[in-house]
C-alpha positions in Angstrom: 0.0 0.0 0.0 1.4 3.3 -1.0 1.8 6.2 1.4 -1.1 8.3 0.0 -3.9 5.6 0.5 -2.6 4.9 4.1 -2.8 8.6 4.9 -6.3 8.8 3.4 -7.5 5.8 5.5 -5.9 7.3 8.6 -7.5 10.7 8.0 -10.9 9.1 7.4 -10.7 7.1 10.7 -9.7 10.2 12.6 -12.6 12.1 11.1 -15.0 9.4 12.2 -13.7 9.5 15.8 -13.9 13.3 15.9 -17.5 13.2 14.6 -18.5 10.6 17.2 -17.3 12.4 20.3 -19.6 15.5 20.2 -22.6 13.2 19.7 -22.0 11.4 23.0 -20.9 14.5 25.1 -23.6 17.0 26.1 -23.3 20.4 24.4 -23.3 23.6 26.5 -26.5 24.9 24.8 -28.7 21.8 25.2 -30.8 23.7 27.8 -31.6 22.8 31.4 -31.0 19.2 32.6 -34.0 17.6 34.0 -34.0 17.0 37.8 -36.2 14.7 39.8 -38.7 16.2 42.2 -37.7 15.9 45.8 -39.9 15.3 48.7 -39.6 17.9 51.4 -40.3 17.2 55.0 -43.5 18.9 56.2 -42.5 19.3 59.8 -45.5 20.7 61.8 -48.3 20.1 59.3 -50.4 22.8 61.0 -47.9 25.6 60.7 -48.8 26.5 57.1 -52.0 28.3 57.8 -54.3 25.5 56.9 -55.7 22.5 58.8 -53.0 20.0 57.6 -50.3 20.0 54.9 -49.8 16.4 54.0 -46.8 16.5 51.6 -44.6 19.0 49.7 -42.6 18.2 46.5 -40.2 20.6 44.9 -38.3 20.6 41.6 -35.5 23.1 40.7 -36.0 24.9 44.0 -34.9 24.2 47.6 -37.2 22.7 50.2 -36.8 25.8 52.3 -38.1 28.1 49.5 -40.8 25.6 48.7 -42.1 25.7 52.3 -42.0 29.5 52.1 -44.2 29.4 49.0 -46.7 27.0 50.6 -47.0 29.4 53.6 -47.4 32.4 51.2 -50.1 30.4 49.2 -52.1 29.8 52.4 -51.7 33.4 53.6 -53.1 34.6 50.3 -56.2 32.2 50.4 -57.9 34.2 53.2 -60.4 31.8 54.7 -61.3 28.2 54.6 -62.8 28.2 51.1 -60.6 31.0 49.7 -58.3 30.6 46.7 -55.0 32.0 45.6 -54.1 31.7 41.9 -50.9 33.7 42.1 -48.9 34.1 45.2 -46.1 36.5 44.2 -45.0 35.7 40.7 -46.0 32.1 40.9 -49.0 30.6 39.1 -50.9 28.0 41.0 -53.7 25.5 40.1 -55.8 23.7 42.7 -57.9 20.6 42.5 -60.3 20.2 45.4 -62.1 17.0 46.5 -65.0 18.0 48.7 -66.2 15.9 51.6 -68.5 16.4 54.5 -67.1 19.3 56.6 -63.7 19.3 54.8 -61.9 19.1 51.5 -58.6 17.7 50.3 -56.7 19.7 47.7 -53.6 19.2 45.5 -52.0 22.5 44.5 -49.5 22.7 41.6 -47.5 25.9 41.4 -45.0 26.9 38.8 -42.6 29.8 38.0 -40.5 29.2 34.9 -38.8 25.8 35.4 -39.5 25.7 39.1 -42.3 23.5 40.5 -43.8 23.2 43.9 -46.7 20.8 44.5 -48.4 20.2 47.9 -51.5 18.5 49.3 -53.5 19.8 52.2 -56.7 19.1 54.1 -59.0 22.0 55.1 -61.9 21.7 57.6 -64.7 24.0 56.6 
């Protein structure tokens, strides 16, 4: 084999290796990396301004800030049957399941890529 074809084969192999490396390594502009939601300890479930907060889950935000948002949400509600669609710059949706003398609610709040979900029981 002459020197020119060996060089061409070597260059072709090097080009394939270089082309394969960026495909397996994440690029800097791929956007945010997904993170799993974490469960936050509730602590005193009655300290949030409602009857009972049962659980809190947070994504892309610390548990400390998530608990602060839950308190802000319940301060904004004003009363047992009150609602709060936007505590601060957050947008919240609430699904209530009414029973006799109480209701259970799952609240989903979002602000950009941040998510805070919580469940509470309210006696009416």
